[in-house]
KOLPARO-43422 format. One record per atom (N, C-alpha, C, O): x, y, z; atom name; residue in three letters. Coordinates in steps of 0.05 Angstrom, whole numbers. Atoms other than C-alpha are relative to their C-alpha. Layout:
// KOLPARO-43422
atom xx: X	yy: Y	zz: Z	atom: CA	rest: Ala
...
END
This chain:
// KOLPARO-43422
atom xx: 11	yy: -6	zz: -26	atom: N	rest: Met
atom xx: -1610	yy: 87	zz: -4274	atom: CA	rest: Met
atom xx: -21	yy: -24	zz: 6	atom: C	rest: Met
atom xx: -38	yy: -29	zz: -12	atom: O	rest: Met
atom xx: 17	yy: 20	zz: -2	atom: N	rest: Asn
atom xx: -1647	yy: 28	zz: -4246	atom: CA	rest: Asn
atom xx: -29	yy: 12	zz: 16	atom: C	rest: Asn
atom xx: -25	yy: 17	zz: 40	atom: O	rest: Asn
atom xx: 21	yy: -12	zz: -5	atom: N	rest: Met
atom xx: -1719	yy: 55	zz: -4234	atom: CA	rest: Met
atom xx: -15	yy: -20	zz: 19	atom: C	rest: Met
atom xx: -11	yy: -44	zz: 15	atom: O	rest: Met
atom xx: 21	yy: 17	zz: -12	atom: N	rest: Lys
atom xx: -1773	yy: 25	zz: -4184	atom: CA	rest: Lys
atom xx: -22	yy: -6	zz: -21	atom: C	rest: Lys
atom xx: -30	yy: 12	zz: -36	atom: O	rest: Lys
atom xx: 20	yy: 10	zz: 17	atom: N	rest: Lys
atom xx: -1823	yy: -15	zz: -4221	atom: CA	rest: Lys
atom xx: -28	yy: -3	zz: 14	atom: C	rest: Lys
atom xx: -30	yy: -17	zz: 34	atom: O	rest: Lys
atom xx: 31	yy: 2	zz: -12	atom: N	rest: Phe
atom xx: -1900	yy: -9	zz: -4206	atom: CA	rest: Phe
atom xx: -16	yy: -15	zz: -14	atom: C	rest: Phe
atom xx: -21	yy: -8	zz: -37	atom: O	rest: Phe
atom xx: 24	yy: 12	zz: 14	atom: N	rest: Thr
atom xx: -1950	yy: -55	zz: -4227	atom: CA	rest: Thr
atom xx: -30	yy: 19	zz: 3	atom: C	rest: Thr
atom xx: -30	yy: 34	zz: 22	atom: O	rest: Thr
atom xx: 22	yy: -18	zz: -4	atom: N	rest: Pro
atom xx: -2021	yy: -19	zz: -4234	atom: CA	rest: Pro
atom xx: -10	yy: -4	zz: 29	atom: C	rest: Pro
atom xx: -18	yy: 16	zz: 42	atom: O	rest: Pro
atom xx: 9	yy: 5	zz: -28	atom: N	rest: Glu
atom xx: -2040	yy: -50	zz: -4166	atom: CA	rest: Glu
atom xx: 16	yy: 14	zz: 21	atom: C	rest: Glu
atom xx: 6	yy: 23	zz: 42	atom: O	rest: Glu
atom xx: -21	yy: -12	zz: -23	atom: N	rest: Glu
atom xx: -1980	yy: -22	zz: -4129	atom: CA	rest: Glu
atom xx: -2	yy: 31	zz: -7	atom: C	rest: Glu
atom xx: 5	yy: 47	zz: 11	atom: O	rest: Glu
atom xx: 4	yy: -28	zz: 7	atom: N	rest: Leu
atom xx: -1993	yy: 47	zz: -4165	atom: CA	rest: Leu
atom xx: -26	yy: 10	zz: 13	atom: C	rest: Leu
atom xx: -29	yy: 33	zz: 20	atom: O	rest: Leu
atom xx: 23	yy: -7	zz: -13	atom: N	rest: Glu
atom xx: -2062	yy: 46	zz: -4138	atom: CA	rest: Glu
atom xx: 2	yy: 9	zz: 30	atom: C	rest: Glu
atom xx: -14	yy: 24	zz: 39	atom: O	rest: Glu
atom xx: -4	yy: -7	zz: -28	atom: N	rest: Arg
atom xx: -2035	yy: 51	zz: -4065	atom: CA	rest: Arg
atom xx: 10	yy: 31	zz: 3	atom: C	rest: Arg
atom xx: 9	yy: 43	zz: 24	atom: O	rest: Arg
atom xx: -11	yy: -29	zz: -3	atom: N	rest: Phe
atom xx: -2006	yy: 122	zz: -4082	atom: CA	rest: Phe
atom xx: -24	yy: 20	zz: -11	atom: C	rest: Phe
atom xx: -19	yy: 37	zz: -27	atom: O	rest: Phe
atom xx: 24	yy: -15	zz: 11	atom: N	rest: Asp
atom xx: -2076	yy: 153	zz: -4093	atom: CA	rest: Asp
atom xx: -7	yy: 28	zz: 14	atom: C	rest: Asp
atom xx: -27	yy: 41	zz: 10	atom: O	rest: Asp
atom xx: 2	yy: -28	zz: -14	atom: N	rest: Gly
atom xx: -2061	yy: 214	zz: -4046	atom: CA	rest: Gly
atom xx: -11	yy: 0	zz: 28	atom: C	rest: Gly
atom xx: -6	yy: 18	zz: 44	atom: O	rest: Gly
atom xx: 13	yy: 3	zz: -26	atom: N	rest: Ser
atom xx: -2101	yy: 187	zz: -3988	atom: CA	rest: Ser
atom xx: 22	yy: -2	zz: 22	atom: C	rest: Ser
atom xx: 16	yy: 6	zz: 44	atom: O	rest: Ser
atom xx: -21	yy: -2	zz: -20	atom: N	rest: Asn
atom xx: -2033	yy: 178	zz: -3950	atom: CA	rest: Asn
atom xx: 19	yy: 23	zz: -3	atom: C	rest: Asn
atom xx: 38	yy: 24	zz: 12	atom: O	rest: Asn
atom xx: -15	yy: -24	zz: 4	atom: N	rest: Gly
atom xx: -2004	yy: 244	zz: -3975	atom: CA	rest: Gly
atom xx: 15	yy: -5	zz: -22	atom: C	rest: Gly
atom xx: 26	yy: 15	zz: -31	atom: O	rest: Gly
atom xx: -17	yy: 5	zz: 25	atom: N	rest: Ile
atom xx: -1968	yy: 212	zz: -4033	atom: CA	rest: Ile
atom xx: -18	yy: -5	zz: -26	atom: C	rest: Ile
atom xx: -35	yy: -23	zz: -26	atom: O	rest: Ile
atom xx: 14	yy: 3	zz: 26	atom: N	rest: Ala
atom xx: -1996	yy: 219	zz: -4103	atom: CA	rest: Ala
atom xx: 19	yy: -2	zz: -22	atom: C	rest: Ala
atom xx: 36	yy: 14	zz: -27	atom: O	rest: Ala
atom xx: -14	yy: 9	zz: 24	atom: N	rest: Tyr
atom xx: -1968	yy: 184	zz: -4162	atom: CA	rest: Tyr
atom xx: -18	yy: -3	zz: -25	atom: C	rest: Tyr
atom xx: -41	yy: -11	zz: -23	atom: O	rest: Tyr
atom xx: 20	yy: 6	zz: 25	atom: N	rest: Ile
atom xx: -1996	yy: 181	zz: -4231	atom: CA	rest: Ile
atom xx: 22	yy: -12	zz: -21	atom: C	rest: Ile
atom xx: 46	yy: -9	zz: -18	atom: O	rest: Ile
atom xx: -17	yy: 11	zz: 16	atom: N	rest: Ala
atom xx: -1968	yy: 143	zz: -4290	atom: CA	rest: Ala
atom xx: -9	yy: 14	zz: -30	atom: C	rest: Ala
atom xx: -32	yy: 20	zz: -35	atom: O	rest: Ala
atom xx: -3	yy: -16	zz: 28	atom: N	rest: Tyr
atom xx: -1957	yy: 174	zz: -4363	atom: CA	rest: Tyr
atom xx: 17	yy: -15	zz: -19	atom: C	rest: Tyr
atom xx: 42	yy: -14	zz: -15	atom: O	rest: Tyr
atom xx: -18	yy: 12	zz: 16	atom: N	rest: Met
atom xx: -1930	yy: 132	zz: -4421	atom: CA	rest: Met
atom xx: 18	yy: -17	zz: 12	atom: C	rest: Met
atom xx: 41	yy: -17	zz: 3	atom: O	rest: Met
atom xx: -19	yy: 18	zz: -14	atom: N	rest: Gly
atom xx: -1898	yy: 81	zz: -4376	atom: CA	rest: Gly
atom xx: 15	yy: 10	zz: 22	atom: C	rest: Gly
atom xx: 24	yy: -5	zz: 39	atom: O	rest: Gly
atom xx: -13	yy: -14	zz: -26	atom: N	rest: Leu
atom xx: -1868	yy: 131	zz: -4327	atom: CA	rest: Leu
atom xx: -18	yy: 7	zz: 23	atom: C	rest: Leu
atom xx: -41	yy: 14	zz: 17	atom: O	rest: Leu
atom xx: 17	yy: -5	zz: -22	atom: N	rest: Val
atom xx: -1894	yy: 142	zz: -4257	atom: CA	rest: Val
atom xx: 14	yy: 29	zz: 12	atom: C	rest: Val
atom xx: 37	yy: 31	zz: 19	atom: O	rest: Val
atom xx: -7	yy: -23	zz: -10	atom: N	rest: Tyr
atom xx: -1892	yy: 213	zz: -4234	atom: CA	rest: Tyr
atom xx: -9	yy: 4	zz: 30	atom: C	rest: Tyr
atom xx: -29	yy: -8	zz: 37	atom: O	rest: Tyr
atom xx: 4	yy: -7	zz: -25	atom: N	rest: Asp
atom xx: -1894	yy: 239	zz: -4162	atom: CA	rest: Asp
atom xx: -12	yy: 30	zz: -1	atom: C	rest: Asp
atom xx: 3	yy: 50	zz: -3	atom: O	rest: Asp
atom xx: 16	yy: -29	zz: -3	atom: N	rest: Val
atom xx: -1949	yy: 300	zz: -4159	atom: CA	rest: Val
atom xx: -7	yy: 6	zz: 26	atom: C	rest: Val
atom xx: -24	yy: 23	zz: 29	atom: O	rest: Val
atom xx: 9	yy: -3	zz: -26	atom: N	rest: Ser
atom xx: -1955	yy: 299	zz: -4087	atom: CA	rest: Ser
atom xx: 0	yy: 30	zz: 8	atom: C	rest: Ser
atom xx: -17	yy: 38	zz: 24	atom: O	rest: Ser
atom xx: -4	yy: -21	zz: -11	atom: N	rest: Lys
atom xx: -1930	yy: 369	zz: -4078	atom: CA	rest: Lys
atom xx: -17	yy: 21	zz: -21	atom: C	rest: Lys
atom xx: -16	yy: 45	zz: -17	atom: O	rest: Lys
atom xx: 18	yy: -18	zz: 20	atom: N	rest: Ser
atom xx: -1976	yy: 399	zz: -4136	atom: CA	rest: Ser
atom xx: -26	yy: 12	zz: 11	atom: C	rest: Ser
atom xx: -44	yy: -3	zz: 19	atom: O	rest: Ser
atom xx: 23	yy: -11	zz: -11	atom: N	rest: Tyr
atom xx: -2028	yy: 448	zz: -4114	atom: CA	rest: Tyr
atom xx: -27	yy: -13	zz: -16	atom: C	rest: Tyr
atom xx: -48	yy: -17	zz: -4	atom: O	rest: Tyr
atom xx: 20	yy: 13	zz: 19	atom: N	rest: Tyr
atom xx: -2071	yy: 417	zz: -4170	atom: CA	rest: Tyr
atom xx: -7	yy: -29	zz: 6	atom: C	rest: Tyr
atom xx: -27	yy: -40	zz: -4	atom: O	rest: Tyr
atom xx: 4	yy: 30	zz: -4	atom: N	rest: Trp
atom xx: -2065	yy: 346	zz: -4144	atom: CA	rest: Trp
atom xx: -10	yy: -2	zz: 33	atom: C	rest: Trp
atom xx: -9	yy: -24	zz: 44	atom: O	rest: Trp
atom xx: 5	yy: 2	zz: -27	atom: N	rest: Arg
atom xx: -2089	yy: 361	zz: -4071	atom: CA	rest: Arg
atom xx: -17	yy: -24	zz: 5	atom: C	rest: Arg
atom xx: -34	yy: -30	zz: -12	atom: O	rest: Arg
atom xx: 13	yy: 22	zz: -5	atom: N	rest: Lys
atom xx: -2115	yy: 300	zz: -4038	atom: CA	rest: Lys
atom xx: -4	yy: -23	zz: -21	atom: C	rest: Lys
atom xx: -21	yy: -41	zz: -18	atom: O	rest: Lys
atom xx: -3	yy: 22	zz: 18	atom: N	rest: Gly
atom xx: -2099	yy: 258	zz: -4098	atom: CA	rest: Gly
atom xx: -23	yy: 4	zz: -25	atom: C	rest: Gly
atom xx: -29	yy: -14	zz: -41	atom: O	rest: Gly
atom xx: 20	yy: -6	zz: 20	atom: N	rest: Arg
atom xx: -2151	yy: 291	zz: -4143	atom: CA	rest: Arg
atom xx: 10	yy: 26	zz: -17	atom: C	rest: Arg
atom xx: 24	yy: 45	zz: -9	atom: O	rest: Arg
atom xx: -9	yy: -22	zz: 18	atom: N	rest: His
atom xx: -2141	yy: 337	zz: -4203	atom: CA	rest: His
atom xx: -28	yy: 9	zz: -17	atom: C	rest: His
atom xx: -41	yy: -6	zz: -31	atom: O	rest: His
atom xx: 22	yy: -14	zz: 10	atom: N	rest: Gln
atom xx: -2197	yy: 384	zz: -4226	atom: CA	rest: Gln
atom xx: -24	yy: -16	zz: 3	atom: C	rest: Gln
atom xx: -40	yy: -14	zz: -15	atom: O	rest: Gln
atom xx: 26	yy: 17	zz: -5	atom: N	rest: Phe
atom xx: -2250	yy: 336	zz: -4198	atom: CA	rest: Phe
atom xx: -1	yy: -25	zz: -24	atom: C	rest: Phe
atom xx: -18	yy: -42	zz: -24	atom: O	rest: Phe
atom xx: 2	yy: 22	zz: 20	atom: N	rest: Met
atom xx: -2236	yy: 290	zz: -4257	atom: CA	rest: Met
atom xx: 18	yy: -24	zz: 2	atom: C	rest: Met
atom xx: 10	yy: -46	zz: -3	atom: O	rest: Met
atom xx: -20	yy: 22	zz: 0	atom: N	rest: His
atom xx: -2172	yy: 250	zz: -4247	atom: CA	rest: His
atom xx: 12	yy: -8	zz: 28	atom: C	rest: His
atom xx: 20	yy: 8	zz: 44	atom: O	rest: His
atom xx: -11	yy: 8	zz: -25	atom: N	rest: Asn
atom xx: -2149	yy: 209	zz: -4190	atom: CA	rest: Asn
atom xx: 30	yy: -8	zz: -2	atom: C	rest: Asn
atom xx: 40	yy: -14	zz: -23	atom: O	rest: Asn
atom xx: -33	yy: 4	zz: 1	atom: N	rest: Ala
atom xx: -2076	yy: 198	zz: -4171	atom: CA	rest: Ala
atom xx: -5	yy: -34	zz: 3	atom: C	rest: Ala
atom xx: -27	yy: -45	zz: 7	atom: O	rest: Ala
atom xx: 1	yy: 26	zz: -2	atom: N	rest: Gly
atom xx: -2057	yy: 125	zz: -4169	atom: CA	rest: Gly
atom xx: -10	yy: -17	zz: -21	atom: C	rest: Gly
atom xx: -19	yy: -40	zz: -19	atom: O	rest: Gly
atom xx: 14	yy: 13	zz: 26	atom: N	rest: Met
atom xx: -2077	yy: 111	zz: -4239	atom: CA	rest: Met
atom xx: 19	yy: 8	zz: -24	atom: C	rest: Met
atom xx: 33	yy: 28	zz: -23	atom: O	rest: Met
atom xx: -11	yy: -6	zz: 25	atom: N	rest: Asp
atom xx: -2048	yy: 110	zz: -4309	atom: CA	rest: Asp
atom xx: -15	yy: 19	zz: -14	atom: C	rest: Asp
atom xx: -38	yy: 13	zz: -21	atom: O	rest: Asp
atom xx: 17	yy: -23	zz: 14	atom: N	rest: Leu
atom xx: -2070	yy: 175	zz: -4342	atom: CA	rest: Leu
atom xx: 10	yy: -1	zz: -30	atom: C	rest: Leu
atom xx: 4	yy: 20	zz: -43	atom: O	rest: Leu
atom xx: -9	yy: -4	zz: 29	atom: N	rest: Thr
atom xx: -2040	yy: 163	zz: -4412	atom: CA	rest: Thr
atom xx: -23	yy: 6	zz: -17	atom: C	rest: Thr
atom xx: -20	yy: 25	zz: -32	atom: O	rest: Thr
atom xx: 23	yy: -6	zz: 18	atom: N	rest: Glu
atom xx: -2106	yy: 164	zz: -4448	atom: CA	rest: Glu
atom xx: -14	yy: 22	zz: 10	atom: C	rest: Glu
atom xx: -25	yy: 36	zz: -8	atom: O	rest: Glu
atom xx: 15	yy: -22	zz: -10	atom: N	rest: Glu
atom xx: -2137	yy: 216	zz: -4404	atom: CA	rest: Glu
atom xx: 14	yy: 26	zz: -8	atom: C	rest: Glu
atom xx: 0	yy: 46	zz: -14	atom: O	rest: Glu
atom xx: -16	yy: -23	zz: 5	atom: N	rest: Leu
atom xx: -2079	yy: 265	zz: -4418	atom: CA	rest: Leu
atom xx: -4	yy: 8	zz: -30	atom: C	rest: Leu
atom xx: 2	yy: 30	zz: -38	atom: O	rest: Leu
atom xx: 1	yy: -7	zz: 28	atom: N	rest: Lys
atom xx: -2093	yy: 262	zz: -4491	atom: CA	rest: Lys
atom xx: -28	yy: 21	zz: -7	atom: C	rest: Lys
atom xx: -34	yy: 34	zz: -27	atom: O	rest: Lys
atom xx: 28	yy: -22	zz: 4	atom: N	rest: Lys
atom xx: -2159	yy: 300	zz: -4481	atom: CA	rest: Lys
atom xx: 3	yy: 23	zz: 22	atom: C	rest: Lys
atom xx: -16	yy: 39	zz: 26	atom: O	rest: Lys
atom xx: -7	yy: -23	zz: -17	atom: N	rest: Ala
atom xx: -2126	yy: 348	zz: -4428	atom: CA	rest: Ala
atom xx: 1	yy: 23	zz: -18	atom: C	rest: Ala
atom xx: 5	yy: 21	zz: -42	atom: O	rest: Ala
atom xx: -3	yy: -23	zz: 13	atom: N	rest: Pro
atom xx: -2128	yy: 422	zz: -4444	atom: CA	rest: Pro
atom xx: 27	yy: 7	zz: 4	atom: C	rest: Pro
atom xx: 32	yy: 28	zz: -8	atom: O	rest: Pro
atom xx: -27	yy: -5	zz: 1	atom: N	rest: His
atom xx: -2054	yy: 423	zz: -4428	atom: CA	rest: His
atom xx: 16	yy: -22	zz: -13	atom: C	rest: His
atom xx: 5	yy: -44	zz: -11	atom: O	rest: His
atom xx: -18	yy: 22	zz: 7	atom: N	rest: Ser
atom xx: -1998	yy: 381	zz: -4460	atom: CA	rest: Ser
atom xx: 11	yy: -13	zz: 23	atom: C	rest: Ser
atom xx: 10	yy: -2	zz: 46	atom: O	rest: Ser
atom xx: -12	yy: 19	zz: -20	atom: N	rest: Ala
atom xx: -1964	yy: 322	zz: -4423	atom: CA	rest: Ala
atom xx: 28	yy: 13	zz: 6	atom: C	rest: Ala
atom xx: 42	yy: 1	zz: 22	atom: O	rest: Ala
atom xx: -24	yy: -9	zz: -4	atom: N	rest: Glu
atom xx: -1902	yy: 368	zz: -4425	atom: CA	rest: Glu
atom xx: 0	yy: 10	zz: 27	atom: C	rest: Glu
atom xx: 23	yy: 13	zz: 37	atom: O	rest: Glu
atom xx: 8	yy: -11	zz: -24	atom: N	rest: Leu
atom xx: -1929	yy: 396	zz: -4359	atom: CA	rest: Leu
atom xx: 12	yy: -21	zz: 22	atom: C	rest: Leu
atom xx: 22	yy: -13	zz: 44	atom: O	rest: Leu
atom xx: -12	yy: 18	zz: -19	atom: N	rest: Leu
atom xx: -1906	yy: 332	zz: -4325	atom: CA	rest: Leu
atom xx: 30	yy: -1	zz: 1	atom: C	rest: Leu
atom xx: 39	yy: -18	zz: 16	atom: O	rest: Leu
atom xx: -29	yy: -3	zz: 0	atom: N	rest: Ser
atom xx: -1832	yy: 348	zz: -4338	atom: CA	rest: Ser
atom xx: 7	yy: 16	zz: 30	atom: C	rest: Ser
atom xx: 29	yy: 16	zz: 40	atom: O	rest: Ser
atom xx: -2	yy: -18	zz: -24	atom: N	rest: Arg
atom xx: -1844	yy: 395	zz: -4274	atom: CA	rest: Arg
atom xx: 5	yy: -25	zz: 26	atom: C	rest: Arg
atom xx: 16	yy: -18	zz: 47	atom: O	rest: Arg
atom xx: 3	yy: 18	zz: -22	atom: N	rest: Phe
atom xx: -1850	yy: 330	zz: -4230	atom: CA	rest: Phe
atom xx: 21	yy: -22	zz: 0	atom: C	rest: Phe
atom xx: 31	yy: -30	zz: -21	atom: O	rest: Phe
atom xx: -22	yy: 22	zz: 1	atom: N	rest: Pro
atom xx: -1800	yy: 279	zz: -4211	atom: CA	rest: Pro
atom xx: -12	yy: -24	zz: -7	atom: C	rest: Pro
atom xx: -36	yy: -29	zz: -2	atom: O	rest: Pro
atom xx: 7	yy: 27	zz: 7	atom: N	rest: Val
atom xx: -1800	yy: 209	zz: -4242	atom: CA	rest: Val
atom xx: 7	yy: -16	zz: 21	atom: C	rest: Val
atom xx: 30	yy: -13	zz: 29	atom: O	rest: Val
atom xx: -5	yy: 15	zz: -26	atom: N	rest: Val
atom xx: -1804	yy: 159	zz: -4184	atom: CA	rest: Val
atom xx: 1	yy: -31	zz: -11	atom: C	rest: Val
atom xx: 4	yy: -50	zz: 5	atom: O	rest: Val
atom xx: 2	yy: 26	zz: 6	atom: N	rest: Gly
atom xx: -1808	yy: 97	zz: -4228	atom: CA	rest: Gly
atom xx: -13	yy: -6	zz: -28	atom: C	rest: Gly
atom xx: -17	yy: 12	zz: -43	atom: O	rest: Gly
atom xx: 14	yy: 8	zz: 26	atom: N	rest: Glu
atom xx: -1841	yy: 57	zz: -4288	atom: CA	rest: Glu
atom xx: -19	yy: -16	zz: 3	atom: C	rest: Glu
atom xx: -14	yy: -33	zz: 20	atom: O	rest: Glu
atom xx: 23	yy: 13	zz: -1	atom: N	rest: Leu
atom xx: -1903	yy: 25	zz: -4294	atom: CA	rest: Leu
atom xx: 4	yy: -25	zz: -20	atom: C	rest: Leu
atom xx: 14	yy: -22	zz: -43	atom: O	rest: Leu
atom xx: -3	yy: 26	zz: 13	atom: N	rest: Ile
atom xx: -1903	yy: -49	zz: -4317	atom: CA	rest: Ile
atom xx: -28	yy: -15	zz: 2	atom: C	rest: Ile
atom xx: -45	yy: -11	zz: 19	atom: O	rest: Ile
atom xx: 25	yy: 19	zz: 2	atom: N	rest: Glu
atom xx: -1955	yy: -98	zz: -4334	atom: CA	rest: Glu
atom xx: 3	yy: -18	zz: 22	atom: C	rest: Glu
atom xx: 24	yy: -23	zz: 33	atom: O	rest: Glu
atom xx: -6	yy: 23	zz: -22	atom: N	rest: Asn
atom xx: -1972	yy: -149	zz: -4282	atom: CA	rest: Asn
atom xx: 14	yy: -26	zz: -10	atom: C	rest: Asn
atom xx: 11	yy: -31	zz: -33	atom: O	rest: Asn
atom xx: -12	yy: 25	zz: 10	atom: N	rest: Pro
atom xx: -1934	yy: -213	zz: -4289	atom: CA	rest: Pro
atom xx: -24	yy: -19	zz: -10	atom: C	rest: Pro
atom xx: -45	yy: -22	zz: 2	atom: O	rest: Pro
atom xx: 24	yy: 20	zz: 6	atom: N	rest: Ser
atom xx: -1975	yy: -265	zz: -4331	atom: CA	rest: Ser
atom xx: -1	yy: -23	zz: 18	atom: C	rest: Ser
atom xx: 19	yy: -35	zz: 27	atom: O	rest: Ser
atom xx: 6	yy: 24	zz: -13	atom: N	rest: His
atom xx: -2006	yy: -318	zz: -4296	atom: CA	rest: His
atom xx: -2	yy: -23	zz: -15	atom: C	rest: His
atom xx: -10	yy: -22	zz: -38	atom: O	rest: His
atom xx: 2	yy: 26	zz: 16	atom: N	rest: Gly
atom xx: -2003	yy: -391	zz: -4316	atom: CA	rest: Gly
atom xx: 23	yy: -17	zz: 3	atom: C	rest: Gly
atom xx: 24	yy: -39	zz: -9	atom: O	rest: Gly
END
């Protein structure tokens, strides 16, 4: 399966302000738009959509397994190197 590739800057566009909320974890991008807990792109007043939450999820009171409830819409890639 050929997934859409998101740079961190592209991911930032899906911060929930337009009704679409994506987050990244371990290189995958998840659509959390329909989650009650991600209304308006914010989760528990601590996390914002449009970001890579790999490090933050390590401190969460729940496991990353919860993400399996959400569709994977792509993968997060590093920015192409300049030079």
